[in-house]
NULOBA-857440 format. One record per residue (C-alpha): x, y, z; residue number from 1. Coordinates in Angstrom, 3 decimals. Layout:
<zadrens>
+----------+----------+----------+--------+
:        u :        v :        w : lodren :
+----------+----------+----------+--------+
:        X :        Y :        Z :    NUM :
...
+----------+----------+----------+--------+
</zadrens>
This chain:
<zadrens>
+----------+----------+----------+--------+
:        u :        v :        w : lodren :
+----------+----------+----------+--------+
:    0.000 :    0.000 :    0.000 :      1 :
:    1.189 :    3.521 :   -0.687 :      2 :
:    0.539 :    6.732 :    1.265 :      3 :
:    1.533 :   10.110 :   -0.158 :      4 :
:    1.759 :   13.328 :    1.856 :      5 :
:    0.137 :   16.183 :   -0.053 :      6 :
:    0.473 :   19.092 :    2.392 :      7 :
:    4.225 :   19.482 :    2.227 :      8 :
:    6.651 :   21.573 :    0.238 :      9 :
:    7.977 :   18.421 :   -1.374 :     10 :
:    5.895 :   15.266 :   -1.592 :     11 :
:    7.201 :   12.221 :    0.272 :     12 :
:    6.183 :    8.671 :   -0.407 :     13 :
:    5.939 :    6.056 :    2.377 :     14 :
:    5.641 :    2.376 :    1.565 :     15 :
:    3.552 :    0.498 :    4.165 :     16 :
:    3.024 :   -3.243 :    4.267 :     17 :
:    0.343 :   -5.193 :    6.064 :     18 :
:    1.529 :   -6.905 :    9.257 :     19 :
:    2.135 :  -10.618 :    8.994 :     20 :
:    1.791 :  -11.210 :   12.744 :     21 :
:   -1.163 :  -10.703 :   15.125 :     22 :
:   -1.417 :   -7.681 :   17.432 :     23 :
:   -3.097 :   -8.113 :   20.831 :     24 :
:   -4.716 :   -5.139 :   22.556 :     25 :
:   -5.423 :   -5.805 :   26.240 :     26 :
:   -5.124 :   -9.532 :   25.568 :     27 :
:   -7.410 :   -9.616 :   22.524 :     28 :
:   -6.311 :   -9.828 :   18.914 :     29 :
:   -7.111 :   -6.721 :   16.891 :     30 :
:   -8.665 :   -7.320 :   13.482 :     31 :
:   -9.988 :   -4.681 :   11.116 :     32 :
:   -9.839 :   -5.282 :    7.349 :     33 :
:  -10.682 :   -1.655 :    6.547 :     34 :
:   -8.090 :   -0.143 :    8.892 :     35 :
:   -5.388 :   -2.781 :    9.500 :     36 :
:   -2.191 :   -2.379 :   11.485 :     37 :
:    0.717 :   -1.689 :    9.111 :     38 :
:    4.514 :   -1.962 :    9.029 :     39 :
:    6.946 :    0.778 :    7.967 :     40 :
:   10.707 :    0.247 :    8.238 :     41 :
:   10.222 :   -2.257 :   11.060 :     42 :
:    7.810 :   -0.026 :   13.003 :     43 :
:    4.135 :   -0.810 :   13.551 :     44 :
:    1.677 :    1.881 :   12.462 :     45 :
:   -1.825 :    1.783 :   13.865 :     46 :
:   -5.124 :    3.604 :   13.198 :     47 :
:   -5.047 :    6.227 :   15.932 :     48 :
:   -8.779 :    6.616 :   16.666 :     49 :
:   -9.519 :    2.898 :   16.962 :     50 :
:   -6.424 :    2.188 :   19.044 :     51 :
:   -7.127 :    5.118 :   21.352 :     52 :
:  -10.659 :    3.883 :   21.966 :     53 :
:   -9.372 :    0.355 :   22.694 :     54 :
:   -6.845 :    1.653 :   25.228 :     55 :
:   -9.240 :    4.056 :   26.909 :     56 :
:   -7.480 :    7.165 :   25.597 :     57 :
:  -10.061 :    9.115 :   23.579 :     58 :
:   -8.824 :   10.652 :   20.323 :     59 :
:  -10.566 :   13.682 :   18.881 :     60 :
:  -10.015 :   16.377 :   16.280 :     61 :
:  -10.014 :   19.928 :   17.646 :     62 :
:  -11.519 :   21.894 :   14.766 :     63 :
:  -10.909 :   25.263 :   16.407 :     64 :
:   -7.182 :   24.685 :   16.956 :     65 :
:   -6.735 :   22.352 :   13.963 :     66 :
:   -5.049 :   19.570 :   15.911 :     67 :
:   -5.497 :   16.028 :   17.193 :     68 :
:   -5.959 :   15.620 :   20.972 :     69 :
:   -5.365 :   12.249 :   22.656 :     70 :
:   -6.741 :   11.463 :   26.112 :     71 :
:   -8.575 :   13.709 :   28.562 :     72 :
:   -5.692 :   15.982 :   29.468 :     73 :
:   -6.356 :   19.436 :   28.124 :     74 :
:   -4.767 :   22.733 :   29.087 :     75 :
:   -6.315 :   24.257 :   32.209 :     76 :
:   -6.777 :   27.981 :   32.318 :     77 :
:   -6.159 :   29.908 :   35.543 :     78 :
:   -9.813 :   30.959 :   35.679 :     79 :
:  -10.905 :   27.297 :   35.725 :     80 :
:   -9.940 :   27.032 :   39.424 :     81 :
:  -11.769 :   28.991 :   42.108 :     82 :
:  -10.373 :   28.942 :   45.649 :     83 :
:  -13.141 :   28.786 :   48.295 :     84 :
:  -11.649 :   30.079 :   51.534 :     85 :
:  -14.886 :   29.945 :   53.556 :     86 :
:  -16.296 :   26.647 :   52.264 :     87 :
:  -15.118 :   24.589 :   55.263 :     88 :
:  -15.368 :   26.160 :   58.714 :     89 :
:  -12.460 :   24.260 :   60.296 :     90 :
:  -10.539 :   23.269 :   57.183 :     91 :
:   -6.749 :   23.350 :   57.163 :     92 :
:   -6.808 :   24.130 :   53.444 :     93 :
:   -9.307 :   26.033 :   51.295 :     94 :
:  -11.716 :   24.066 :   49.165 :     95 :
:  -11.523 :   24.371 :   45.363 :     96 :
:  -14.188 :   24.635 :   42.686 :     97 :
:  -12.917 :   23.146 :   39.432 :     98 :
:  -15.160 :   22.648 :   36.406 :     99 :
:  -18.309 :   22.995 :   38.594 :    100 :
:  -17.062 :   20.331 :   41.030 :    101 :
:  -16.049 :   20.970 :   44.651 :    102 :
:  -12.710 :   19.458 :   45.698 :    103 :
:  -11.506 :   19.133 :   49.319 :    104 :
:   -8.010 :   18.449 :   50.572 :    105 :
:   -7.552 :   14.802 :   51.497 :    106 :
:   -6.986 :   15.628 :   55.167 :    107 :
:   -9.996 :   17.959 :   55.461 :    108 :
:  -12.358 :   15.685 :   53.529 :    109 :
:  -11.363 :   12.577 :   55.497 :    110 :
:  -11.961 :   14.366 :   58.792 :    111 :
:  -15.206 :   16.028 :   57.723 :    112 :
:  -16.781 :   12.835 :   56.376 :    113 :
:  -15.179 :   10.445 :   58.904 :    114 :
:  -13.435 :    8.165 :   56.423 :    115 :
:  -10.018 :    6.567 :   56.732 :    116 :
:   -7.864 :    6.884 :   53.579 :    117 :
:   -5.459 :    4.089 :   52.593 :    118 :
:   -2.579 :    4.663 :   50.182 :    119 :
:   -1.691 :    1.800 :   47.833 :    120 :
:    1.925 :    2.342 :   46.816 :    121 :
:    1.793 :   -0.429 :   44.197 :    122 :
:   -1.133 :    1.020 :   42.231 :    123 :
:   -0.483 :    4.629 :   43.324 :    124 :
:   -4.105 :    4.995 :   44.375 :    125 :
:   -6.155 :    6.002 :   47.406 :    126 :
:   -9.045 :    3.975 :   48.791 :    127 :
:  -11.147 :    4.321 :   51.928 :    128 :
:  -11.589 :    1.719 :   54.650 :    129 :
:  -14.937 :   -0.132 :   54.410 :    130 :
:  -15.638 :    1.521 :   51.045 :    131 :
:  -15.172 :    0.401 :   47.437 :    132 :
:  -14.146 :    3.907 :   46.304 :    133 :
:  -10.680 :    3.964 :   44.696 :    134 :
:   -9.054 :    7.148 :   43.398 :    135 :
:   -6.006 :    7.953 :   41.300 :    136 :
:   -4.340 :   11.304 :   41.951 :    137 :
:   -3.194 :   13.300 :   38.912 :    138 :
:   -0.165 :   15.522 :   39.142 :    139 :
:   -2.292 :   18.555 :   38.207 :    140 :
:   -5.974 :   19.537 :   37.758 :    141 :
:   -7.502 :   17.713 :   34.790 :    142 :
:  -10.899 :   17.214 :   33.237 :    143 :
:  -12.770 :   14.103 :   34.424 :    144 :
:  -10.354 :   13.328 :   37.251 :    145 :
:  -11.375 :   12.430 :   40.813 :    146 :
:   -8.255 :   13.808 :   42.469 :    147 :
:   -5.221 :   15.924 :   41.705 :    148 :
:   -2.311 :   17.768 :   43.274 :    149 :
:   -2.731 :   21.518 :   43.694 :    150 :
:   -0.023 :   23.576 :   45.419 :    151 :
:    1.474 :   20.311 :   46.665 :    152 :
:   -1.778 :   19.179 :   48.343 :    153 :
:   -3.954 :   16.226 :   47.303 :    154 :
:   -7.493 :   17.340 :   46.431 :    155 :
:  -10.396 :   14.945 :   45.920 :    156 :
:  -13.974 :   15.463 :   44.736 :    157 :
:  -16.274 :   16.095 :   47.668 :    158 :
:  -18.806 :   13.764 :   46.048 :    159 :
:  -16.307 :   10.899 :   46.483 :    160 :
:  -15.984 :   11.659 :   50.185 :    161 :
:  -19.782 :   11.647 :   50.493 :    162 :
:  -20.056 :    8.340 :   48.642 :    163 :
:  -17.396 :    6.758 :   50.856 :    164 :
:  -19.031 :    8.144 :   54.004 :    165 :
:  -22.392 :    6.640 :   53.064 :    166 :
:  -20.829 :    3.267 :   52.317 :    167 :
:  -18.902 :    3.271 :   55.612 :    168 :
:  -22.051 :    4.304 :   57.465 :    169 :
:  -23.952 :    1.397 :   55.915 :    170 :
:  -21.185 :   -1.053 :   56.883 :    171 :
:  -21.109 :    0.288 :   60.452 :    172 :
:  -24.897 :    0.128 :   60.712 :    173 :
:  -24.819 :   -3.503 :   59.605 :    174 :
:  -22.142 :   -4.268 :   62.199 :    175 :
:  -24.117 :   -2.466 :   64.928 :    176 :
:  -27.289 :   -4.376 :   64.052 :    177 :
:  -25.353 :   -7.632 :   64.145 :    178 :
:  -23.879 :   -6.744 :   67.545 :    179 :
:  -27.278 :   -5.799 :   68.963 :    180 :
:  -28.749 :   -9.053 :   67.683 :    181 :
:  -25.863 :  -10.973 :   69.247 :    182 :
:  -26.344 :   -9.165 :   72.570 :    183 :
:  -30.055 :   -9.929 :   72.474 :    184 :
:  -29.358 :  -13.610 :   71.830 :    185 :
:  -26.753 :  -13.643 :   74.622 :    186 :
:  -29.259 :  -12.217 :   77.106 :    187 :
:  -31.686 :  -15.000 :   76.282 :    188 :
:  -28.953 :  -17.612 :   76.684 :    189 :
:  -27.725 :  -16.063 :   79.950 :    190 :
:  -31.164 :  -16.055 :   81.534 :    191 :
:  -31.673 :  -19.661 :   80.486 :    192 :
:  -28.278 :  -20.899 :   81.712 :    193 :
:  -27.861 :  -18.767 :   84.835 :    194 :
:  -29.699 :  -21.009 :   87.354 :    195 :
:  -27.614 :  -24.027 :   86.322 :    196 :
:  -24.382 :  -22.025 :   86.403 :    197 :
:  -25.128 :  -20.477 :   89.787 :    198 :
:  -25.890 :  -23.878 :   91.301 :    199 :
:  -22.257 :  -24.893 :   90.758 :    200 :
:  -20.939 :  -22.155 :   93.057 :    201 :
:  -21.442 :  -21.008 :   96.620 :    202 :
:  -20.113 :  -18.127 :   98.674 :    203 :
:  -17.537 :  -19.545 :  101.083 :    204 :
:  -16.564 :  -16.492 :  103.119 :    205 :
:  -16.066 :  -12.748 :  102.992 :    206 :
:  -12.896 :  -10.934 :  103.935 :    207 :
:  -13.853 :   -7.388 :  104.931 :    208 :
:  -10.468 :   -5.750 :  104.651 :    209 :
:   -9.456 :   -2.699 :  102.700 :    210 :
:   -9.950 :   -4.910 :   99.639 :    211 :
:  -13.364 :   -6.258 :  100.728 :    212 :
:  -12.914 :   -9.604 :   99.021 :    213 :
:  -15.655 :  -12.176 :   98.506 :    214 :
:  -14.538 :  -15.703 :   97.602 :    215 :
:  -16.910 :  -17.727 :   95.431 :    216 :
:  -16.022 :  -21.410 :   95.355 :    217 :
:  -17.245 :  -24.125 :   93.040 :    218 :
:  -19.522 :  -26.649 :   94.720 :    219 :
:  -17.976 :  -29.494 :   92.723 :    220 :
:  -15.280 :  -30.368 :   95.261 :    221 :
:  -14.486 :  -33.787 :   93.787 :    222 :
:  -10.869 :  -34.856 :   93.764 :    223 :
:  -11.020 :  -37.282 :   90.848 :    224 :
:   -9.910 :  -36.568 :   87.325 :    225 :
:  -13.483 :  -37.150 :   86.153 :    226 :
:  -14.798 :  -34.424 :   88.471 :    227 :
:  -12.202 :  -32.034 :   87.152 :    228 :
:  -12.903 :  -32.826 :   83.509 :    229 :
:  -16.683 :  -32.531 :   83.900 :    230 :
:  -16.422 :  -29.144 :   85.586 :    231 :
:  -14.040 :  -27.558 :   83.098 :    232 :
:  -15.756 :  -29.166 :   80.127 :    233 :
:  -18.914 :  -27.369 :   81.208 :    234 :
:  -17.102 :  -24.024 :   81.532 :    235 :
:  -15.437 :  -24.440 :   78.151 :    236 :
:  -18.751 :  -25.260 :   76.497 :    237 :
:  -20.132 :  -21.939 :   77.739 :    238 :
:  -17.637 :  -20.068 :   75.551 :    239 :
:  -18.071 :  -16.292 :   75.798 :    240 :
:  -21.083 :  -16.730 :   78.078 :    241 :
:  -18.794 :  -17.891 :   80.899 :    242 :
:  -17.613 :  -14.370 :   81.693 :    243 :
:  -21.092 :  -12.885 :   81.312 :    244 :
:  -22.529 :  -15.454 :   83.752 :    245 :
:  -19.750 :  -14.744 :   86.271 :    246 :
:  -20.385 :  -11.016 :   85.925 :    247 :
:  -24.115 :  -11.502 :   86.499 :    248 :
:  -23.400 :  -13.558 :   89.629 :    249 :
:  -20.926 :  -10.894 :   90.836 :    250 :
:  -23.469 :   -8.093 :   90.391 :    251 :
:  -26.012 :  -10.137 :   92.361 :    252 :
:  -23.531 :  -10.590 :   95.229 :    253 :
:  -22.719 :   -6.878 :   95.180 :    254 :
:  -26.389 :   -5.908 :   95.358 :    255 :
:  -26.725 :   -8.061 :   98.469 :    256 :
:  -23.907 :   -6.031 :  100.064 :    257 :
:  -24.613 :   -2.436 :   99.017 :    258 :
:  -22.388 :   -0.885 :  101.713 :    259 :
:  -19.142 :   -2.364 :  100.429 :    260 :
:  -17.448 :   -2.209 :   97.024 :    261 :
:  -16.537 :   -5.866 :   96.565 :    262 :
:  -13.872 :   -7.847 :   94.763 :    263 :
:  -15.375 :  -11.235 :   93.817 :    264 :
:  -12.997 :  -14.127 :   93.183 :    265 :
:  -14.095 :  -17.435 :   91.674 :    266 :
:  -12.141 :  -20.582 :   92.590 :    267 :
:  -12.337 :  -24.322 :   92.141 :    268 :
:  -11.062 :  -26.771 :   94.762 :    269 :
:  -10.362 :  -30.336 :   93.787 :    270 :
:   -7.351 :  -32.370 :   92.841 :    271 :
:   -5.945 :  -28.978 :   91.819 :    272 :
:   -6.781 :  -25.560 :   93.197 :    273 :
:   -7.803 :  -23.308 :   90.313 :    274 :
:   -8.180 :  -19.562 :   90.157 :    275 :
:  -11.069 :  -18.954 :   87.729 :    276 :
:  -11.867 :  -15.246 :   87.761 :    277 :
:  -11.484 :  -11.941 :   89.591 :    278 :
:  -14.305 :   -9.447 :   89.069 :    279 :
:  -14.626 :   -5.973 :   90.572 :    280 :
:  -18.082 :   -4.412 :   90.937 :    281 :
:  -18.792 :   -0.918 :   92.228 :    282 :
:  -21.590 :   -0.106 :   94.646 :    283 :
:  -23.893 :    0.883 :   91.762 :    284 :
:  -23.643 :   -2.672 :   90.456 :    285 :
:  -21.468 :   -1.831 :   87.447 :    286 :
:  -18.584 :   -4.067 :   86.397 :    287 :
:  -15.342 :   -2.117 :   86.714 :    288 :
:  -12.906 :   -4.881 :   85.883 :    289 :
:  -13.120 :   -8.566 :   85.003 :    290 :
:  -10.273 :  -11.014 :   84.595 :    291 :
:  -11.450 :  -14.505 :   83.640 :    292 :
:   -8.947 :  -17.316 :   83.251 :    293 :
:   -8.999 :  -19.100 :   79.919 :    294 :
:   -8.618 :  -22.833 :   80.644 :    295 :
:   -8.799 :  -25.090 :   77.616 :    296 :
:   -6.956 :  -27.987 :   79.267 :    297 :
:   -8.530 :  -29.541 :   82.402 :    298 :
:   -5.016 :  -30.532 :   83.503 :    299 :
:   -3.389 :  -27.116 :   83.962 :    300 :
:    0.251 :  -26.304 :   84.426 :    301 :
:    1.593 :  -24.603 :   87.527 :    302 :
:    1.185 :  -21.124 :   86.077 :    303 :
:   -2.573 :  -21.160 :   86.693 :    304 :
:   -2.641 :  -22.977 :   90.024 :    305 :
:   -4.025 :  -21.055 :   92.976 :    306 :
+----------+----------+----------+--------+
</zadrens>
């Protein structure tokens, strides 16, 4: 095939040949019989418009300036950016209006809309925790960009902050609902299990010192390995309810002794002496501190012996 330049002082002729090998664009072979890829002196020549569209870089003819423009980057005039000093009451940096869009500095927007930005150094992008919003920061203001650098500061569309905030809020609401449902289910389980749990313990004695300690001992005083296994197997089966049941029992003991802030200690006496828990309750019946021993093995080592 032959192409001849006609708008030159002296005409030049370029001999192009059709490629004899396939060309893949984003993993797919490009085929176009009307506008094929060509070869000239070992270089591949491609139809600009089609290739630009395939690569996501729009190609257009600027009739006014008589030139071809590739991609979305176009010169930005000074008047295209309006600095909004009073837009954010407590902002560290002024907001910006650019092409009818409001942009906030990354720091101000993250604080205002309560989102946590995460920088991905590999992809050079910013995302927000618990949000699917991902942004790429341009090195200067550009058309159709979500973020850019301006005076050395990262600016992002306010609409992106709002979108991220709403997504994070939805995720948090879902987590709160799940927690409330779990707490509701736990209350039902606690009320059901409490009588059985309480029957395993009895108050041995009180020590009214400056510490005002109440010792709560397990009733299962057996000395055999079977007694030990049965008792701790029951506690382990309770899972997270174990601490809640101990706390409920502690509050009940405290309410029976309203004149003393008590420290309630749970123990087990058998073949081994076990410290189970230490729970502090104030005189209003509120748990101030709770340390509950995690015992997965009914044959403990010396570190958890009383």
